[in-house]
N, C-alpha and C positions, 0 to 999 in steps of 0.2 A: 746567517746562523746567528742565531738570539742568543742572550745573556748566559742563559743555563746551558745551551749546546758549547759556548765558548770556555764558557768554565769546564765542563766533561772533559773539553781537548787539552785541555793545559792542563789538568790532573793527569789525564792519562800520559802526556809527556813528560810532567814531573815523576810518576809512578817511574816510568821506565827507567827513570835514571840511578831509582835505588838499588843497591850493592844486596843480594840475597846472599843466603849459606847455600850450597848443590848441597843436594843429596847425592850419597854413594850407591852403589850398587842395592847394597842392604837398605835404602830408605834414611839415611842417618844421616843428619844436616849437624857440622858442628862450626858455631859460632867465633869466627877470628874477630880481630882490633879494627880490621877495615869494613868490616858490617856492622858497625854499632852506630846509633844515631843519639845524641844526646841533645835536651834544651832544657833548661830550666822551666819550673811548674810558674802558678801564680802564686803560690805560696814564696817560690824562688826569688821570681821578678820584686815581689812586695819586701822581700829580704834584702833584694839590693837596692832599693830606694832607698830602705831605712837607713842602710849602710853609710850610703850616700851623702843621707842629712847629717847622720854623727859624726861623720868624716867632715863635712864645712862645717858646722858647728865647733868639732873640738878644735880646727884649725883658728877659728875666728876668735875663740875664747882662749885659746892658744892652753889647752885642756889634756895634759897627757895622758893624764887617768884615763879620759872619753877616748885620746890617741888608741890606747892601747887597748881599752874592749871595743873596737870598731876592730883593729888589727886582728884581735884574736877572735872574734864571731866571723869575719873575712876568710880565716884561716880554718875555721870549721866548714866552711861553707865549699872551700877548694877541699879540705880530705872529704866532705862529703859527694861530690862531683866526681870525684876516682873512685871511690867504692860504687855509687852507682854503675859507673861503667865497667867497674869491674865483676859485678856482679854476673852482666852476661857471657864475659868473654871467656871462652872454651865450653859455654854449656854444649851438649847435646840433646839433639831432637830428632823423634822420629815419628810419624803419626800410620796409623794403619785405618785401614776403613772397615766399617762395624759392618750387622746383617745387612743383606737388602729391604726396603721397604717400598711402599707404592708411592706413585708420583700424589703428592699432595701432602705425606706425610714428612716427618724431619729425619735427616739422614746421621747418623752420629758415627763420628769418628773418636779414636782413642791416641793420643798423642802422649808419647813417655819423654821427659825430662829427664837426662843422666847428668848428674853433678860427678865427675872424677877427682876432684879436689879435697881437702880434708877440711879448709872453711866451708859453713853454710851459705848459701845461697836466698835470699830472703825475697817474700813480695812481688814474685812470680807469679803474671798475667798473660794466658794465654788467649789470642784471640784468632777465629776463621771468622772473616767478613769483614763485618760490626759489632757482634758480638763477643761477649768476654765472657772467662769464666772465673770466679771466686781466684784471691791468690793464694798460689800454693808458696809451703818455706822447703825449701831442699837442706838437710844437713848435708854434711861433709858423706862423698862417698855415700850416696842415696838417690834412689829413684822415685820418681811420682809419676801416676799417667793422670791425664785430665782428658774427660771426656767434652769435646765439643760436637758442635753441632749443624747443620747448614738445612735450610727449609727446598724442598724438592717442586719444581714444575712440571718436569716432562720426564719420561721413557728414557733408559740408557744408563751408560756409566755417569754417575757425578763423580766427578777429581776434585780435590783439595789442591790444588796447585802451590798453595803454603799458607805459613801460619806467622803472626806477628806474635812477638813476646815482649812483655813489659815489664818494666820494673820502677817504682821509686822508693827501691831503699836503699840506704836508710832512715834518711830523715825527709823524705817528700821536697827535697827541695829543688831537686831535679827527677827528669825522667828522662830514663834511656830505652830504647825499642830496638830491635833486628828485628828481619824478613829471614825465615827459613822452609826453603824448598821441601817437597812433599811429594810422592808415588802415591798416594793413598786415594782411593775410589771405593763408591759404594752402588751395586748396582739396583736400579731402581725403576721397579715392575711399571707396567702401564694403570691406570689408578680402574679398578674393576667399576663398572655400568652398573647401576641401582638396579634395573631390569636386563634381560637376555633372552632369548629365544630358548626354547625347550632344548635340551637337552635329546639329539639326536638317537636315542637308544636303538641296539639291534639285539635281537638273541648271537649270543656265543655257542649254544648248542641246539641242538634237535628237542624238540617234545617229544612225549611220552610216543611209546607206539601208535594210540587211536589220539593223539595230536592233545592229550589233554595235560594239565601241570605234573601229574604223576604224585608221588609221594612229596611230602612236607610241601604244599600248595600254601604254604603261610610265608616264606622266605621272602624276606624282603629283596628286592632287585633293583629298584629304585624308582624315580618321580618323574612326571609330566604334567602338563598344564590340565587344569579343571576343564571337563565339557560339560556340559548338561545331561543328565541323567547319570552322571559317576553315582558312588554310594556316597556318602556325605561321612561313614565311619573310617575312611580311607583318605579324608581331606590330614593335610600335612599343619597341623597347626601354629607350629612353631614355625615353620616358614612365613603364614600369612603374619604371623606378630612382629616378622623381621623385613617386612614392606617389601616380599617376595610375590603377594598377591594370594588365590588360589591353586596348592598345588596339590594333586593325588598320590599318595604314595601307589606304588604296584607291586604286588605279589606274585611269585613264581614260585615252583616246585625246586628242582633242581637244573630249571632253567636258569642261564647265565646270560648277563648283558653286557656288552661291548659299545663304547660311544667313541666315534671316531671325529672330533674336533676341525672343521677347515674352514678357514679365512675365507674360504670361496664361496662357502654358503651364508656368510654373512653379509643381509642386504642392507641398504641405506648406509647415510652417511660417510662423514672423511673417514681413512685410515687408519686414526686414534680410537674415534667412536669405535668404528670395527673392534679394533685391540682390543678396546675395552669390554665391549661384548663378549669376545674369547674369552678373556682374563675371568669376567664372573663365570661364564661354564668352566671353565677347568678348576675355579674354586668349590662349585658347585656339585661338580662331579668327583674331586675330589671328597667333598664332605660325604657324599654318598659313600663312598668306599667303591664305587664304581671303575671297570679298568679301562682306560680312556686313551688314545693316542692323539696327537697334534698332526696337522698338515700346513705347514705355509708355502706361500709359492717358492721353492726350491730346494726345500728343508719338510722331512717328515720325523718327526719321533713316534719309534712304537708304541704298540698299550703295552700300560703299565702303571702300579699301583703303589699309593705310599705318598709319604712325605716327601722323599729324594723325586720322585718321578714329578710330584704336583711343584714343586723347585725347578726342573730341567725344563720344565713346559713353558713357566710365568718369564723363566729366566731366555727361552726364543722368542717369546714375545717382546721382552724389553728389550732385547737388541737386534730384533728384525728390522730389515734397512739400515743399519748402524753398525752392520760389522765391519 
């Protein structure tokens, strides 16, 4: 095991020894005295060294005024340490997950800080992972909401196991921190592929009695990939600008189309790549206003339309194999 690996193991073992405030059934965690840690900051260490030199000088020269000033500054530092620790005592925190995101985007969590006492709590910094939010100040009986984010790398549920709350209030001589557990989570959809196979369009109703399109032949019913000989006036130039290549708009009278998206019909690549292509097909079918359904091994979502149906299908792709 290398030096970096040994450091990682030691850090995990030390991290396991830290006490964390548990959350209740409502997801609320309350900070108690045994869950607060406190250490001097760089400024606090520098002040301690200065006080030690002042003490030695005052004793050496028998300077009573210097001794009085040294002990006064030491008393201020001790009172500041108590206030820093007391800022976190009794604080309540609860985290909630934000809206679903696609893999590669940042997941957002809302952390609510509750101050149940009359006094203020200052310089509170909420951290998720290694990233922190600008400090917030809670007045008496106040509530503050802080948005924190985490990077996403894979589909499925992304959980926020804990948040760290820091403070250096009031003088910055000491830093106190605590850990609060959360049950917040965000659903991460698969990252949509840049390209996917053409949507498998199928007629949902019969054509006219003579096989024609009947009245309303100008109604838009979907799109497909360009084939040589297709009329240029039906090309979807917006799709070309988005990098989807040449796509042809299809028109028909009162003929409706339906689309069945099936994982078994996506060929090539590993499972995550195939799910990414299926995700792209879901987005394309929804953007075109088509009725579509989704078939996965062991699960089928019937035909539907609209935003709710789209997110239902994307959620099925996100949790496939992770149930």
